N, C-alpha and C positions, 0 to 999 in steps of 0.2 A: 275348616280347611287348613291343611298344613302348609307351612312355608317351605318352598323348595330350597334345598341346600345350595349355597354358593360359596366359591372361594373368595375370601375377603382380601383385597389387595394389600392391606397393611399387616396381614397376619404372617406369622412364621411359616405356617403351612403353605401359603402362597409362594414364599421365597423358596421353600423346598421343592414345590411343584415346578417352578421355573428352572431351578437348578437341575432337577431330574430330567427335564426335557433337554437341557443343554448337555447332560451327561450321557444320554443315550448313545451317541457316536463313540466316545472313548471306551465306554463299557463294552460295546459291541466289537470293538477291536481287541481290547486287552483280555476280555474274558475268553475269546476264542484262541488266543495264542498257544495255550498248552495243548490244544487239540490238533494242531497241524499235522503232527506225525501220525496220529491215529486216523485222521481223515485220509491222508495219502494211502495208508495201508488198507483201510476199509474199502475205498473206492478204486483201488488199483491205479492210483495216480502217482505222478512224480512229486518230489518235494517242492519243486518250483510251481507246479500246478496248484498244490495245496496253498502255497504262499499267495497265489493270485486271489484267493478268497479275501485276503486283506486289501490287496491292491485295488480290486474292483469295488469293494465297499468304499474305500477312500475316494475313488474316482466318482462314484455316484454321489457321495457326500459333498464333493467339491462342486459338482454340476447342479445338483438339486436347488440350492439356495438362489441361484441366478433366476430360476423360474418362480420359486416361492416368494421372493421379495416383492416383485411387482404384483403377484397374484394376491398376496395378503393385503397389500394396499388397496387393490381394486375390489376384491370380493369379501374381505374381512379376515381377521386373525383366526377365528374359531374354525370356519370351514376349511381354510388352508391347512391348519394344524391337524384337523381330523383326516384330511386327505393324506398328509405325510405319515401319520401314525398308522393309517390303514395299509399303506404301502410297506411300511416297516414291519408290521405284523405279518402281512402276507409273505414278505421276503423271509421272515424268520420261520414261518411254517414250511415254505418251499425248501429252505435250507435243511430243516429237520427231517424231511421225508425224501430228499433228493436221492434218486437211484444211481446217479452217476455224477462225475465231476463237472460235466458241462451244465447240468441242471443246477448244481450247487453254485457254480459261478454266476449264472444268470440270476438266481435268487438273491445272492449276496449283492449284486449290482442294484437290484430293485430295493433291497433293504437299505443300502447306502443312500439311494435317492430319497427314500422316505425319511431317513434319519436327518437329512438336511433341513427339514422343516422345524425341528425342535429348537435349535439355537436361533435360527432366523426369526421365527415368530416370537420366541421368548424376548429377544431384544426389542422387537417392535412393540410388544405389550408393555415393556418397561418404559419405553419412550412415550407411549400413550398415557400412562397412568401417573408418572412421576416427573418431577422437575428438579433441576439444580442438584443440591447435595443429597436430597432424598433419592434421586435417580442413581447417583453414584453409589450410595449405600446399597441399593438393591442390586446394582451390577456387581459390586464386590461380593455380596451374598451369593449370587449366582456363580461367580468364579470359585468361591469356596466349595459349594456343593458339587459343582461340576468337576472339580479336581480332587475331591476326596474319593469319589467313586472309582477312578482309574487306579488308585493306590491299592484298593482291595480287590479289584476285578480279577487280576491273575490268580489270586488265591482262591477266589470263588470258582473260577474256571477249573482249577486243579481239583477242587472238591466235587464239582459237578461231573467232571470227567471220570472220577473214580466211582461215583454213585450211579450215574445214568448215561455214561458214555457221551461221545461228541455230539450226537443228535440231540441229546437232552439239553446241551448248552444253547443250541439254536432255538429249541422249544421254550426255554426260559426267557430268551430274548423276545420271542413272540408274545409270551404272557405279559412281559413288561410293557410292550407296545400296546397290547389290548387294554391293560389296566390304565395306562396313561390316556388312552382314547376314551375310556369310560369316565374318568375324572374330568376330562376336557368337555365331554358331552353334557355331563350333569352339573358341573360346578363352575365352568368358565363363562364369564359374561363378556360378550363382544365389546372390545375397547376401541376399535378402529373408528376414525371419523367417518361420518356418512358421506359417500362419494358416488359418482356415477361410474359403474364398472366399465361401460363402453368407452368413456373418455380416458380412463386409466389404461385400459388395454391398448387403445389406439395410440396413446402417447408414450408407449414403452421406450422408444428410442430417445425421446426427449427426457424422460425420467432418468435414464442412465447417463445421458449427456450432462444433466445438471449435477448428478452425483460425481461423475468422473472429472468434471472441470471445476469442482469446488475444492480449493486448495486445502482447507481445514479438514474437510470430510475425507478426501482421498489420502491426505497426509497421515491422519490418525489410523485409517484402515491399513496403510502400509506399516506404520510403527507397530500396530498390533500384530500384523503378519510377521514382521521381522522378529518380534519378541517370541512368537510361537515357533519361528524358525530356529532361534538359538536353543529353545527348550527341546524341540524335537530332535535337533542334532545331538543333544545330550541323551535323549531317550534311545536313539539309534546307536550311539557310540558307547554308552555306558556298559552294556554287557560285554562288548569287545574289549574295552579298556580294563574294566574291573575283573572280569572272569578270565580272559585269555592273556592279558599282558601282566596284570598285577596278581593274578591267580588267587583272587578272593574266593572264599567258599560261598556256594550258592545262598546259604542262609544269611550270611553277612551281606551279600549283594542285595537280597530282598529287603533287609533292614535299611541299607543305605538308599535304596530306591524309594522306600517309604519316607525316609528323612527328607529327601529332595522334594518329594511330593508335598510333604507338610510345609516345606519352604514356600511353595506356591500359595497354600492356604494362609500362611502367616502374612505374606505380602499383600494379599487381597484384603485381609482383615485390617491391616494397618492403613491401607488405602482408604477404607471407610472411615477410620478414625481421623485421618488427615483431612478428608473432605468435610467432616463435621466441624473441624477447627478452621476451615476457610483456606486451607493450603491449595493454591491453584494447580490445575492439571498440568500446565506446562512445567512447573517446578518439579512436580512428582515424576513426570516422564524424564526430565533431565537427570534427576538423581538415579532413577532406575537404569537408564542407558549408560551413564558414566560409571556406575558401580559394576555393571556387566562388562564394560570395556576393560576396566581394571582387573576384574576377576579372570576374564578370558586371556588377557595378556599374562597374568600370573600362571595360568595353566600352560600356556605356550612356553614360558620361561622354565617351569618345572620340567617339562619334557626335554628342552634343549640342554639343561644342566644336569639331567638324569637324577632329579630329585623327586620325581613323581612317586608318591606312595599313597596309600589310603588316607593317612592322616594329613598329608599336605594338600591333596586335591579335593577332598570331600568338602571342606569349608568353602572353597571357591565354587564348586558345583552347586552347593546349597544357596550361595549368594546369587548365582545366576537364575535359578528357579524362583527364588524369593523375588527377584527383580521383575520376572515375568508377571508374577501375581500382583506386584505393586503397580506395574504399568498397565495391565490389561483393562481394569475398570475405567481408568482415566482416558485411555485411548478409545475405548468403546463409546464412552460418553461424548468425547470430542467428535466421533464420527456420526453420532445420532442427533446431537443437539441442534446443529444448524439447519437440518431438513426434517422437521417433525412430520410434515405431510408426506415424506418419502422414507419414513423409518424402515419400512419393509425392504425397499430397494437397498438402502444403505446397510441394513443389517445382513441382508443376503450377500451383498458384495463383500462385506467384512468376513463373513463366515467362509465364503469360497476362497478369498485371498489367504485367510489364515490356514486353511487346509492345504492349499497349493504350496505355500511357503514351508509348511511342515513336511510335506511330501518331498519337496525339492531338497531341503537341507538334509533330511535323513538319507535320501538317495545319494547325494554327493559324499556324505560320510562313508556310506557303504562302498562306493566306488573307489574312494581314495585310501581306504584303510589298509588295503593290501600293500600299498607302496609307501604310505606316509605314517602308518601306525597311529598312535594316540594323537599325533598332531592333526590328523584328519578331523577328529571331533573338536579339538580346541580351535583349530583354524576356521572351521565353518561357524562355530559359535561366535568367534571374534568378528568374522565378516558380517554376520547378521546384525550384531550390535553396532558395527560401524555404519552399516546401511541405515539402521534406525537413527543413529546420531545425525547422519547427513539429511535424512528426511525431517528430523526435528528442527534442524537449522533452516531447511527450505520452507517449512510451514511458517516459521517466524512468530513474533509476539502478537501481531495484529489479530490473527484468527482466534487465539485463545482469549484475548481481551474481549472480543465480541461474544464469546460463549459466556464469560463471566457477567457481562452486562445483561445478556438474555436471561441468565439464571437469577439475577438480583431482583 
């Protein structure tokens, strides 16, 4: 009798698997970016309607985790993840065969709702299987894998667009979702504590009340969200600043964008190293937030003094994305550690808040850029870092001391 293949929690393959789940949403956004013009032309839609394929995906992704969180606590990680991957796959298929823009928009909303399961359940699985520094190492690894994928996704989208047109891009997304579902079905072992589904569902309001009123949990969720906010303000503003204000060539912009993406990876990698050396989460978050405040103030000063060039602002932008990579694993651990029995709820709320902060910051940059120019990006990035600092002060030392004692 042959032994059934299983994903081993301590293996590199398991880390890649969790990172791939977390990477599904950004891949689904970035890989489709090059196809928007072709979509509008093919389906006789306006550019704004084609842009809604991204907005509705992000809306679904923001809403889905609110349901997946308590569902995976109540019914288990594996069935919840399979449900989300099934929706993601069906949404991809629907997008690939959509005869009109309305069907495409509906399919992208479904795909976004399905994608929300990946990050939510991945975080809950990490909290189930790992403790202390081991948990932070795994969270750092997920951050690395999840942020490498968006760096290459636009280039993959361009290649797919040339080879199999825009419908093929959504078809590839569906294949990715299907393969992830197969790996989940065959290799993932249920990690959730055994609980009564009826009690968990009936106590949904109480679960969210506990998470929302726990200062350390909600504080770290907000810090992570504001970090994602300053990063997404850069993502939204960088093409406007670099391409239209500084007139950087597209190939140079692509290289600079990849450099800032690698900054995230470097920050998450160093976070894992610091965790292994016993550096506390509060100290790591303080450094990340303070460096971001200094870097964004530098960006504002460069704009005011008319000194903004590629050479002067790129180190500051890399510093900001590096600091998000440095802060995210510590903030995520701080949100999950205090409530292990509600890891799904906390993870789902963290994922939703992260996406909402990213959507809000990028929208503000887009709205202000016509009147404020490059200061729109710099100002929003600084505001997010300042909100992160205020939240860090509000959380205080007591909560982080409790996490260290629990991990010891």
